C-alpha positions as CSV (number, residue, x, y, z in Angstrom):
1,M,51.5,-2.4,1.7
2,I,51.0,-4.3,5.0
3,V,48.7,-2.9,7.7
4,G,48.7,-4.5,11.1
5,I,46.6,-4.4,14.3
6,D,48.5,-4.8,17.5
7,L,47.4,-6.3,20.8
8,D,46.1,-2.9,21.9
9,G,43.7,-2.9,19.0
10,R,45.5,-0.1,17.2
11,K,46.3,-0.2,13.5
12,D,49.4,1.0,11.8
13,V,51.1,0.7,8.4
14,L,54.0,-1.7,8.8
15,G,55.6,-1.0,5.5
16,M,55.4,-0.5,1.7
17,W,57.4,-2.3,-0.9
18,I,57.7,-2.1,-4.7
19,G,58.4,-5.3,-6.6
20,E,58.4,-6.2,-10.2
21,N,57.0,-9.6,-9.5
22,E,54.8,-10.4,-6.5
23,S,56.2,-13.9,-6.1
24,A,56.7,-16.1,-3.1
25,K,60.3,-15.0,-3.0
26,F,59.4,-11.4,-3.0
27,W,56.9,-11.8,-0.2
28,L,59.3,-13.9,1.8
29,S,61.8,-11.1,1.7
30,V,59.1,-8.7,2.9
31,L,58.0,-10.9,5.8
32,T,61.6,-11.7,6.8
33,E,62.2,-7.9,7.0
34,L,59.1,-7.5,9.3
35,Q,60.4,-10.4,11.4
36,G,63.8,-8.7,11.7
37,R,62.1,-5.4,12.7
38,G,60.4,-7.1,15.6
39,V,57.1,-8.6,14.4
40,E,57.3,-11.7,16.6
41,D,54.1,-13.4,15.7
42,I,51.0,-13.1,13.4
43,L,47.8,-14.6,14.7
44,I,45.7,-14.1,11.6
45,A,46.9,-12.9,8.2
46,C,44.2,-11.5,5.9
47,V,45.4,-11.5,2.3
48,D,44.0,-10.7,-1.1
49,N,45.0,-13.9,-2.9
50,L,48.3,-12.6,-4.2
51,K,50.4,-15.3,-5.8
52,G,52.9,-16.8,-3.3
53,F,51.8,-14.7,-0.3
54,S,50.3,-17.6,1.7
55,E,53.4,-19.7,1.2
56,A,55.7,-16.9,2.3
57,I,53.6,-16.3,5.4
58,L,53.7,-19.9,6.5
59,A,57.4,-20.1,5.9
60,T,58.0,-17.1,8.2
61,Y,55.1,-17.4,10.6
62,P,54.1,-21.1,10.5
63,K,51.5,-20.8,13.2
64,A,49.5,-18.0,11.4
65,D,46.0,-18.5,10.3
66,I,45.5,-17.3,6.7
67,Q,42.2,-15.8,5.5
68,K,41.8,-14.9,1.9
69,C,39.6,-11.9,1.2
70,V,36.1,-13.0,0.3
71,V,35.4,-9.7,-1.6
72,H,38.5,-10.3,-3.8
73,Q,37.3,-13.9,-4.4
74,I,33.8,-12.6,-5.5
75,R,35.5,-10.1,-7.9
76,N,37.7,-12.8,-9.3
77,S,34.6,-15.0,-9.8
78,L,32.8,-12.3,-11.8
79,K,35.7,-12.0,-14.2
80,Y,34.6,-15.4,-15.6
81,A,30.9,-14.5,-15.9
82,A,28.7,-12.7,-18.4
83,A,27.7,-9.2,-17.2
84,K,24.0,-10.2,-17.3
85,D,24.6,-12.8,-14.7
86,Y,26.5,-10.6,-12.2
87,K,23.6,-9.8,-9.9
88,K,22.3,-13.4,-9.8
89,I,25.8,-14.8,-9.1
90,T,26.6,-12.4,-6.3
91,A,23.2,-13.1,-4.8
92,D,23.8,-16.8,-4.9
93,L,27.3,-16.5,-3.4
94,K,26.1,-14.5,-0.4
95,P,24.7,-17.5,1.5
96,I,28.1,-19.0,1.3
97,Y,30.1,-16.3,3.2
98,K,27.1,-15.2,5.3
99,A,26.5,-18.7,6.7
100,N,26.8,-19.2,10.4
101,T,28.9,-22.3,10.2
102,E,31.3,-23.9,7.7
103,E,28.9,-26.8,7.2
104,T,26.1,-24.5,6.2
105,A,28.5,-22.6,3.9
106,L,29.6,-25.8,2.1
107,A,25.9,-26.7,1.6
108,A,25.4,-23.3,0.0
109,L,28.4,-23.9,-2.2
110,D,27.0,-27.2,-3.3
111,Q,23.8,-25.3,-4.2
112,F,25.7,-22.7,-6.1
113,E,27.5,-25.5,-8.1
114,E,24.1,-27.1,-8.9
115,T,22.9,-23.7,-10.2
116,W,26.0,-22.4,-12.0
117,G,28.4,-25.3,-12.2
118,K,27.7,-26.3,-15.8
119,K,27.8,-22.7,-17.1
120,Y,30.7,-21.5,-15.0
121,P,32.7,-24.5,-13.8
122,I,35.9,-22.3,-13.3
123,I,34.1,-20.2,-10.7
124,V,33.1,-23.3,-8.6
125,R,36.6,-24.7,-9.0
126,S,38.1,-21.5,-7.8
127,W,36.0,-21.5,-4.6
128,R,36.7,-25.1,-3.9
129,S,40.4,-24.9,-4.5
130,N,40.7,-21.9,-2.2
131,W,38.2,-23.0,0.4
132,T,40.7,-23.8,3.1
133,E,41.9,-20.2,3.3
134,L,38.5,-18.7,2.4
135,S,36.7,-20.4,5.3
136,T,39.2,-19.6,8.1
137,F,36.9,-17.0,9.6
138,F,34.3,-19.7,10.4
139,R,36.6,-20.7,13.3
140,Y,35.9,-17.4,15.1
141,P,32.9,-15.7,16.7
142,Q,30.7,-13.3,14.7
143,Q,32.3,-10.2,16.3
144,M,35.6,-11.1,14.9
145,R,34.6,-12.2,11.4
146,K,34.0,-8.7,10.0
147,I,37.6,-7.7,10.4
148,I,38.8,-11.0,9.1
149,Y,37.0,-12.1,5.9
150,T,37.6,-8.9,4.0
151,T,40.6,-6.6,3.6
152,N,38.4,-3.5,4.1
153,L,40.9,-2.0,6.5
154,I,43.7,-1.8,4.0
155,E,41.3,-1.0,1.2
156,G,40.3,2.1,3.1
157,Y,43.9,3.1,3.4
158,H,44.4,2.5,-0.3
159,R,41.5,4.8,-1.1
160,Q,43.3,7.6,0.8
161,L,46.5,7.0,-1.1
162,R,44.7,7.1,-4.5
163,K,43.4,10.6,-3.6
164,V,47.0,11.7,-3.7
165,T,48.2,9.8,-6.7
166,K,45.2,10.0,-9.0
167,G,46.4,13.3,-10.5
168,K,49.8,11.9,-11.4
169,S,49.9,10.0,-14.6
170,M,53.5,8.8,-14.0
171,F,56.4,9.1,-11.6
172,P,60.1,9.6,-12.8
173,T,61.4,7.0,-10.4
174,D,60.1,4.4,-7.9
175,D,61.7,6.5,-5.1
176,S,59.6,9.5,-6.0
177,L,56.4,7.4,-5.8
178,V,57.5,5.9,-2.4
179,K,58.2,9.4,-1.0
180,M,54.8,10.6,-2.0
181,L,53.1,7.5,-0.6
182,Y,55.1,7.8,2.6
183,L,54.0,11.4,3.1
184,A,50.4,10.5,2.4
185,T,50.7,7.6,4.8
186,M,52.0,9.9,7.6
187,E,48.9,12.1,7.1
188,V,46.5,9.1,7.1
189,T,47.9,7.3,10.1
190,R,48.0,10.6,12.1
191,K,44.2,10.2,12.2
192,W,44.3,6.6,13.4
193,T,44.0,7.5,17.1
194,T,41.3,5.1,18.3
195,R,41.2,1.4,18.8
196,V,39.4,-1.0,16.5
197,H,35.6,-1.0,17.3
198,N,34.7,-3.5,20.0
199,W,38.4,-4.4,20.5
200,G,38.0,-5.3,24.2
201,E,35.5,-8.1,23.2
202,I,37.5,-9.1,20.2
203,F,40.7,-9.4,22.2
204,S,38.9,-11.5,24.9
205,Q,38.0,-14.0,22.1
206,L,41.6,-13.9,20.7
207,A,42.9,-14.7,24.2
208,I,40.8,-17.9,24.2
209,H,41.7,-19.0,20.7
210,F,45.4,-18.2,21.1
211,E,45.8,-18.7,24.8
212,E,49.3,-20.1,24.8
213,R,50.7,-17.6,22.3
214,L,49.1,-14.6,24.1
215,K,49.8,-15.8,27.7
216,P,53.0,-13.6,28.0
217,Y,50.9,-10.5,27.1
218,L,48.0,-11.2,29.4
219,H,47.9,-9.4,32.8
């Protein structure tokens, strides 16, 4: 599923797809479809670290900034840790993504490595290898960061869909599942009547960061 926020600050579901393999090829077909349906540009793409998604975005929308979801990165980190260390690890990761600047965040990551690097080198390696797309939100003011560094918007949408599907153990066909999700989506989006909180201020900041690309839409 892909959810977008338009230049008026209103969110909508752009589409839902079912694929056996979420590969770069699959996501490229999805994004090519969106492009053909009129999505001219993507300023910031917030993704949950699906394999091949970033490559597909840049192939279709080469100017897009990509932000990988920090919450998903934390969950992925905990997969490699002992349960008894969960609380300490999450507490020590917090200074990284709560930092005011990327420089401060990198210092916090260095500190995390010093504390946990020997015990959990794979966690540190994951943060460093994904850093370019985990740290994108540091380019933007605080008001914008909350809607960038997590995929909370789409997670909320998914929760609404799970309320509909949780009583169904299986579906006879993919089409039957899509139809149910479509009807649920229509009900969910019917309630999306207001703009994103503080959109006026956020859009003013976007207009500065993406001045040339937004110029045709500024009045």
